[in-house]
C-alpha positions in Angstrom: 0.0 0.0 0.0 1.0 3.6 -0.2 2.7 4.1 3.2 2.8 7.2 5.3 6.4 8.2 5.9 7.4 8.0 9.6 10.1 10.6 10.3 13.3 9.9 12.2 12.2 12.5 14.8 9.1 10.5 15.5 11.1 7.3 15.9 13.6 9.0 18.1 10.8 10.4 20.3 9.0 7.1 20.7 12.3 5.5 21.7 13.1 8.2 24.2 9.6 7.9 25.8 9.9 4.1 26.0 13.3 4.5 27.6 11.8 6.9 30.1 14.2 9.8 29.1 12.4 12.3 26.8 14.2 15.4 25.6 13.8 19.0 26.7 11.8 20.6 23.9 9.3 19.2 21.4 6.8 20.5 19.0 3.9 18.2 18.3 1.7 18.4 15.2 -0.1 16.3 12.6 -3.5 14.9 11.8 -3.5 11.8 14.0 -4.8 13.4 17.1 -5.4 10.1 18.9 -1.6 9.3 18.9 -0.7 12.9 19.8 -2.9 12.9 22.8 -1.8 9.4 23.7 1.8 10.5 23.9 1.1 13.7 25.7 -0.6 11.6 28.4 2.2 9.1 28.4 4.7 12.0 29.0 2.7 13.2 31.9 2.6 9.7 33.4 6.3 9.2 32.8 7.5 12.6 34.2 5.0 13.6 36.8 4.6 11.3 39.9 1.1 10.8 41.0 -0.1 13.5 43.4 2.6 16.0 42.3 0.8 17.7 39.4 0.6 21.0 41.3 4.4 21.2 41.6 5.7 19.4 38.5 3.1 20.0 35.8 2.2 23.2 34.0 -0.4 23.4 31.2 -1.1 26.6 29.2 -3.3 27.6 26.3 -1.6 29.7 23.7 -4.2 32.5 24.0 -3.1 34.7 26.8 0.3 33.1 27.4 3.0 35.6 28.2 6.7 35.3 28.3 6.9 36.0 32.1 4.4 33.1 32.7 6.5 30.8 30.5 9.8 31.9 32.2 8.2 31.3 35.6 7.2 27.8 34.6 10.6 27.0 33.3 12.2 28.2 36.5 10.0 26.0 38.6 12.2 23.3 40.1 10.6 19.8 40.3 9.5 18.5 43.7 10.3 14.9 44.6 11.1 14.2 40.9 13.8 14.9 38.3 11.7 16.7 35.7 9.1 19.4 35.3 6.6 18.9 32.4 5.2 22.0 30.6 2.4 21.4 28.1 1.4 24.3 25.8 -1.6 24.1 23.3 -2.1 26.3 20.2 0.7 28.8 20.8 2.2 29.7 17.4 5.8 30.5 18.2 6.4 31.4 14.6 4.0 34.3 14.3 4.9 36.3 17.4 6.1 39.9 17.4 9.9 40.3 16.8 10.7 41.2 20.5 8.7 38.1 21.7 10.4 35.9 19.2 13.8 37.0 20.4 12.9 36.2 24.0 11.6 32.8 22.9 14.8 32.0 21.1 16.8 33.0 24.1 14.6 30.9 26.5 14.6 27.8 24.3 18.4 28.1 23.8 19.0 27.5 27.5 16.3 25.3 28.9 17.3 23.5 32.1 17.9 19.8 32.0 15.0 19.2 34.3 12.5 20.7 31.9 10.4 18.8 29.3 8.4 21.4 27.3 5.9 20.4 24.6 4.1 22.8 22.3 1.1 21.1 20.6 -0.4 22.5 17.5 -4.0 21.5 17.8 -6.5 23.8 16.2 -3.9 26.1 14.5 -1.9 24.9 11.6 1.8 24.0 11.9 3.2 25.8 8.9 6.5 27.6 9.7 8.0 29.8 7.0 11.5 28.2 6.9 12.8 31.0 4.8 12.9 33.3 7.8 16.0 33.4 10.0 14.0 33.6 13.2 11.9 30.5 12.2 15.1 28.5 11.4 16.5 29.5 14.8 13.3 28.4 16.6 13.2 25.1 14.7 16.8 24.4 15.6 16.0 24.5 19.3 13.1 22.0 19.1 12.5 18.4 18.0 9.5 18.5 15.7 7.4 15.3 16.0 4.7 14.8 13.3 1.9 12.4 14.3 0.8 11.2 10.8 -2.0 8.8 10.0 -0.6 5.3 10.4 -0.2 2.7 7.7 -3.2 0.4 7.3 -1.6 -2.7 8.8 -0.7 -1.0 12.0 -4.2 0.5 12.3 -5.9 -2.8 11.6 -3.8 -4.5 14.2 -4.7 -1.7 16.7 -8.4 -2.1 15.8 -8.3 -5.9 16.5 -6.5 -5.4 19.8 -8.9 -2.7 20.8 -11.8 -4.9 20.0 -10.2 -7.8 21.9 -9.9 -5.5 25.0 -13.7 -5.5 25.0 -13.7 -9.3 24.9 -14.9 -9.2 21.3 -13.5 -10.7 18.1 -13.3 -9.3 14.5 -11.8 -10.8 11.4 -8.8 -9.0 9.8 -10.8 -8.5 6.6 -13.5 -6.6 8.6 -10.8 -4.7 10.4 -9.6 -3.5 7.0 -13.2 -2.6 6.0 -13.7 -0.6 9.2 -10.4 1.2 8.6 -11.5 2.1 5.1 -14.9 3.3 6.3 -13.4 5.7 8.8 -10.4 6.8 6.7 -8.1 5.1 9.2 -8.3 8.0 11.6 -7.6 6.5 15.1 -9.6 9.2 17.0 -12.7 8.4 14.9 -12.0 4.7 15.2 -11.8 4.9 19.0 -15.3 6.3 19.2 -16.7 3.9 16.6 -15.2 0.8 18.3 -16.7 1.8 21.7 -20.1 2.2 20.0 -19.8 -1.0 18.1 -18.7 -3.1 21.1 -21.6 -1.7 23.1 -24.1 -2.6 20.3 -22.9 -6.2 19.7 -24.2 -8.5 22.4 -22.4 -11.6 21.2 -18.7 -12.2 21.1 -18.1 -11.9 17.3 -18.5 -8.6 15.4 -19.6 -9.1 11.8 -19.6 -7.0 8.6 -23.3 -6.4 9.1 -22.7 -5.1 12.6 -20.2 -2.7 11.2 -22.6 -1.4 8.5 -25.3 -0.8 11.1 -23.1 0.9 13.7 -20.2 2.6 12.1 -20.6 6.1 10.6 -18.6 6.1 7.4 -16.9 9.2 6.1 -18.5 10.9 3.1 -15.5 9.7 1.1 -16.2 6.1 2.2 -19.9 6.4 1.2 -18.8 7.8 -2.2 -16.4 4.8 -2.5 -19.4 2.5 -1.8 -21.2 4.3 -4.6 -18.4 3.8 -7.2 -17.8 0.2 -5.9 -21.5 -0.6 -6.5 -21.3 0.9 -10.0 -18.2 -1.0 -10.9 -19.8 -4.2 -9.6 -22.9 -3.7 -11.7 -25.1 -3.2 -8.6 -27.1 -0.4 -10.1 -30.1 -0.4 -7.6 -27.6 -0.2 -4.7 -25.7 2.6 -6.5 -28.9 4.6 -6.9 -29.8 4.2 -3.3 -26.3 5.3 -2.1 -26.4 8.3 -4.5 -29.8 9.4 -3.1 -28.4 9.0 0.4 -25.4 11.3 -0.4 -27.6 14.0 -2.0 -30.2 13.8 0.8 -27.3 14.4 3.3 -26.4 17.5 1.3 -23.1 16.1 0.0 -21.9 18.6 -2.6 -22.5 17.2 -6.1 -19.1 18.6 -7.2 -17.4 16.6 -4.5 -19.4 13.4 -5.5 -18.3 14.0 -9.1 -14.7 14.4 -8.0 -14.8 11.1 -6.1 -16.6 9.2 -8.9 -14.1 10.6 -11.5 -11.2 9.6 -9.2 -12.4 6.1 -8.9 -13.0 5.8 -12.7 -9.4 7.0 -13.3 -8.2 4.5 -10.7 -10.1 1.7 -12.5 -8.5 2.7 -15.8 -5.1 2.7 -14.2 -5.8 -0.7 -12.6 -6.8 -2.1 -16.0 -3.6 -0.8 -17.5 -1.6 -2.4 -14.6 -3.4 -5.7 -15.1 -2.7 -5.7 -18.8 1.0 -5.2 -18.0 1.0 -7.7 -15.1 1.9 -5.1 -12.6 1.6 -6.1 -8.9 -1.0 -4.4 -6.6 1.8 -2.8 -4.6 3.0 -1.0 -7.7 -0.5 0.2 -8.5 -1.0 1.5 -4.9 2.3 3.3 -4.8 2.0 5.1 -8.1 -1.6 6.1 -7.5 -1.3 6.9 -3.8 -4.0 4.5 -2.7 -3.8 3.9 1.1 -5.9 0.9 1.8 -5.1 -2.7 0.6 -8.8 -3.4 0.9 -9.7 -0.7 -1.6 -6.9 -1.6 -4.0 -8.0 -5.3 -4.1 -11.6 -4.2 -4.9 -10.4 -1.9 -7.7 -8.3 -4.7 -9.2 -11.2 -7.1 -9.0 -13.6 -4.5 -10.6 -11.1 -3.8 -13.3 -11.0 -7.5 -14.3 -14.7 -7.2 -15.2 -14.1 -4.3 -17.6 -12.5 -3.8 -21.0 -9.9 -1.2 -21.5 -12.2 0.7 -23.8 -15.0 0.7 -21.1 -12.6 2.2 -18.6 -11.6 4.9 -21.0 -15.2 5.7 -21.8 -16.2 6.0 -18.2 -13.4 8.5 -17.6 -14.6 10.5 -20.6 -18.1 10.5 -19.3 -16.9 12.0 -16.0 -15.0 14.7 -18.0 -18.2 15.6 -19.9 -20.2 15.8 -16.6 -17.6 18.2 -15.2 -18.0 20.4 -18.2 -21.8 20.3 -17.9 -21.6 21.3 -14.3 -19.9 24.5 -15.3 -22.9 25.5 -17.5 -25.8 24.6 -15.3 -27.1 25.1 -11.7 -28.9 21.8 -11.6 -25.9 19.9 -10.2 -28.0 17.0 -8.8 -29.3 16.1 -12.2 -25.9 16.1 -13.7 -24.5 13.6 -11.2 -27.6 11.4 -11.4 -27.3 11.4 -15.2 -23.6 10.5 -15.0 -24.3 7.5 -12.7 -27.2 6.4 -15.0 -25.0 6.6 -18.1 -22.2 4.5 -16.5 -24.6 2.0 -15.1 -27.6 1.7 -17.5 -25.8 2.1 -20.8 -23.9 -1.0 -20.1 -20.5 0.6 -19.5 -19.8 -2.0 -16.8 -20.4 -5.6 -17.7 -19.8 -9.0 -16.1 -17.3 -11.2 -17.8 
């Protein structure tokens, strides 16, 4: 599959935490909020003995944080422990006034060994302008740890272990399916697993249970739509399309997703004709989920190369039509009908 790159900084941080000896200054950012919060909690548990939060732990929100407050926290010696843990949320150190920036650079250049300071970018974007000398200087003081979405195999393994902790079982295939439905986001998955395990009274969780309980992302619903089209399940495709439109999913977004999958099917057919492995297909097209790639390959086997090309052209024509009309729903419905009812997808 198309893997998410894990930075060396992330690996070094995990190793340091596991060794019980984290560094002095980190910047946390990235889309996988579950992991970010997990490791913030683990740092607190590692560095702050129970009952000593008042002395050895400081938490600040970026809004209203002043340099004197930060200096006072840094100067606070730990009590009955070797470290003081400072946690700051949504404080953009890269967009401060020049005099504040100079004070931050000075402070971060000489942090005491007993300090572990983490600045977490939560609701604000981590986007430092590395062309600026001040930004380069600030970045040189910190270890920047990105919490990226994890590769599918790791997430599926985590899903199965999480389900097991609730004394339930789930197949690996259904774990992959659940991962695809949620986009592999662990924060979302954590909520959905709790809901699913509460709903299922028996020991084993089935695909039907997942479909009833788990709220799919709009992208996953659109994927179901295109999967139904490519499988020749036209009634199911019509029902899913109606569901998307009833939920006010933007027709332009639906068209984009349908067009993307039709291009993916064309590329899958070309790869099949050239005997390319699934991994090559996923890497070159940036497809994240093994489950999705296998389905696309399976669908492509039922199509001719000319049918794949015609479906892509139909999507292009629909895109042009959307630029000259305001009845977007009709355009997307007509596109799905043309692909399905005109026999563009056949069973071989």
